[in-house]
C-alpha positions, 0 to 999 in steps of 0.5 A: 493478539489474542491468538498470540498473546494470553496476558494483556501486555507483552513483554518488550522482548516480544514485542520487538520482535513482532515489529513488521520486517517489511516495510512500506512502499515510497515510490521505489521504482525511480531506483531501478530505471535508467530514464528519468520519469519524475514527472510521469509513469513509467511505460509499464509495457514497455519490453526494454523498460521491463527488461532494465527493471529486471536486469538492475533488480537482478543485480542488486539481489546478486549483489547482496547474495554475494555479501551473504544475505538469503532472500526471504529471510534477510531480503523480504521486499523490493519497493518497485511503487510508481512515481508520485502523480497520476500521469500514467503512459498512453501509448497503445499497449498501455492503453489496450491494458487499460480497456481491458482491465479497467484500471491503470493498475492493470499494467503495473499489476501485470508488470509486477507479476512478471518480475515476481515470478521470474525474479523468485526462481533464482531469489525465492520468498520476495515480495515486490511492493506497488502502489494502488495509488493516485491515478490507480487506485482502482482495482484491476479486473479479469487479472490475478495478483501473484502471491508474492506482490504485496499492494499498498492502498492508498486513500489520498484526495479521500474525504477526511471528515468521514468514515473511510467505510463510505456509510457517511459520504454523500458529496464528492471531494474535489477529485471527484470522488468519495469514501464509499468510492475508496471502500469499494476500490479497497474491497476489490484489491482484497478480492485478489490477494490478501497481501494488502495493507492501507496507506492511510492518508487523510487531508490535514484540513479537517485534522480535528476530525480525527480524534471523534469516532472516525478513526476507530471506525477506519480501524475496524473497518481495515480490520473487517475487510482483512488489510493486512496492516496500516500504513499511517501519513502522520505529523508528531509535532505542530499545531493541534491534536497531533500527537494525540492523534499519533497516540490513538494510532498506536494504539489502534494498531493493536487493538482496533477492537478496543471499546468505545468508552476505552476510546 
């Protein structure tokens, strides 16, 4: 913000032009596969599945280009994020990839890397969006992430009572982890790529905690780590402090370094 503006408040036209052109992913893999996989993940190491997804995306991009769209200008990203469950394939090849990279994310990243590198030859400048999500939060080891793979890291089943940096977490959630684990995983992804968004997903059982300093501390932590953007799963109506939280989120996206007193 400080690098872009000399004044305190940008004009409305400038603000509108700055809203991100890349939206968050939302389990988009189901759009590209030919088989039904709502109850589990695809086999990320299956060559037939890969070819099917690649060909379906290529057909979509060819149609978009034929209608006048320019890759990297009008088409900036494609959602290939996983289904909403932790049930990853346990075939021989997927298990070998897990053993090699230490996480289910290894197979996901390898799949996305191949797609981005192959399809960007004909349709350059497009990001392929994946989740670091339920079942593959941990980053892969001994791997690189393509510059055209965009990662959205999710704090599913996190601890809402304490800051995201894990500094105050001593126990474990029902998932057997705490915020120290999530903070470590987030930093690990940012060691692999600068294209990381944070899917900030606190559980709503402790919604009143978010109006203290936890939210402010979390956004400062994300900025310190180098997170590129924040996708927050927030309700805008209902009982409690949801609307206050929503307003704070909007403010913090612009100014995570606001003074404690102002917050």
